[in-house]
N, C-alpha and C positions, 0 to 999 in steps of 0.2 A: 466434536472433536473432528470429524471429517473435514467438515467444510473446511476446518483451519490446513489441516494439512495438504488438502488438495488447492488452496489458495496461496501458501507457501510452494511447491510443486512448481506449482505455474509462475509464480513469482521468481522463481528460481530460471526458469526455462526463460523467460522474459530477457531476463539478466545476462544469459549466458549466450540468446541470441543478439543481442542490445550489444554486446561485448564483440563479436565475430565482427558485426557488421559495423562497428567502429573504429577495430583494426584494420580494416580492407579497405584506406583510399586506394584511389590511382595514383599515378606520378604526380599529379597536379597538388593531392591531395596530401600527398608525401613530402612534398618542399614545402607545402604550408604549414605542415607540422612541424619543422624547420627553423624554417622562418617567424613563426608566431610563435616560437619553444614551448607546443604542446608536449612535454615530456613523455605527460602519464597517460597517451594514447599511441604513442609508437609501435608497441607491440601488443600481445591478446594479451598475454599476462598481467601488465600495465595496467590495459583498457578495463581486464575482469575487475580489479581492485578498485580501480576508481569509481566505475558504476555499481560494485559491491557496497564500498562505504556511503556513496549518496541515497542508494535505496534503502540502506540499513539505518542513515540514521531519520530517514523520514519513517520507519518501520518501527522503532524506538519513539520517535515523538508521537505516533499512534499508538503505541501499547503505554506509555505515558501517560497518556491523556486518560487510555480505558481504567488505566489503574487506580487512577483520581478520582475517577467516576464512581469506581465500583468501590473505594475507601470512603466515598460522598467529601472528599477533599476539594470535588469540583462540582460544579453544577453540571445537568445535561444542556441545560441553553447555552452556556459557555464553555463547555468543550464541543457545542456544534460549533460556534462562532469560532472555535480555534481552527479546527479542522476544516470549515470554511475557506478559510482564510489560507489556509495551507493548499487547498483547493485550489483556491481565484489564487495564488501566487503560481502553483504549476500551469495554471493557462496563460496566465501571461507570459513566463518561459515558451511555453510551446509557441505562443505567437510571435514573440522573440527568434525563438531558431526558425521558425518556418520563414522569418521575413529575410532572417540573417543567411538563411542559405536555398533560398531563390533569387539570391540577387548579388550583385560580386563576384568577390574572390571563392567566398563558397561553394556558389553554384558550381564550380568546377573540380572539385573533391571527388568526385563518384556518384553513382547513386548508390551503393551498399552505405558509403559513408553518411549519406545524407539521411536516408531513411535509418539509420543507426541514429544520428541525432534527435530526427523526430522522435525517436521511440521513448529515449529515457524520460523527457516529462510527459509523455502520458502512463509511462511506469507509475512514476509518481502520482501522479492524477487517479488512477486505481487504487494505489495503497492508500490513498487521504479518503476517496469514496468508499474504500471497504472498511475504514476505521467509522466512517459516517454512519453505514448502516449498522456496522456493530452495537454500536452507541443505542440507536434506535431501537433496533432489535430486541436489545435487553431490557429497554423501556415497555413493551409490554406488561397489562395487570395481569397478574396470578388469577385464578378461578375461586370462587368464596366457596364454600362449601358450607349448608345448616349445622345449627349447631348438635342437632339430634341424630346424625348420623350415626349410621352402625355399624358401617364398611369401614375396612382399614384404610383410613385416607390420613392424610396427615395436615393438621389446622390450624394455624395459629403458632406453629413451633413444637405442639403438641401431638402424638400419635394415640388415635383413638383406634384400640384394641376390636376387633367384631368377637362377638361369643359363639359366631357358628366355625365349627372345627373345620368344614368343608373347604372353606376360602382359605387359602393362604396368608 
């Protein structure tokens, strides 16, 4: 549980940093936002909402896939393929953003804006990568205990109670 809470705090921090960076273009970047009609990136609240929607959709995709695997409606192999495809798509988006923001008019938008644009696909790769790790972490086999065990153990859905009263 602590790992999930820590992951979501880190994700929230990255979203805030990315929103702040995207909302701080230089003067040429501000003109570009007006020309290209990027209304959703003109202020910090709009940028935060945009980044939050994109990251929330990716988190919901991961949670839906994990839920379907847990309910055994989706095999782990198909879940791995789906999340790997999302990871590859994020990597391709990262490549396109990098190429776009190192050439032509986007390269003059300012360093903060360019770093913020590159950070969003990285956040998506982190989300999908964590989802892949969670699916494979849950696939670990459980320990097998011998039939005649007299300790307090949970074995095949039944609880074996020890006759020794000194044990809890």
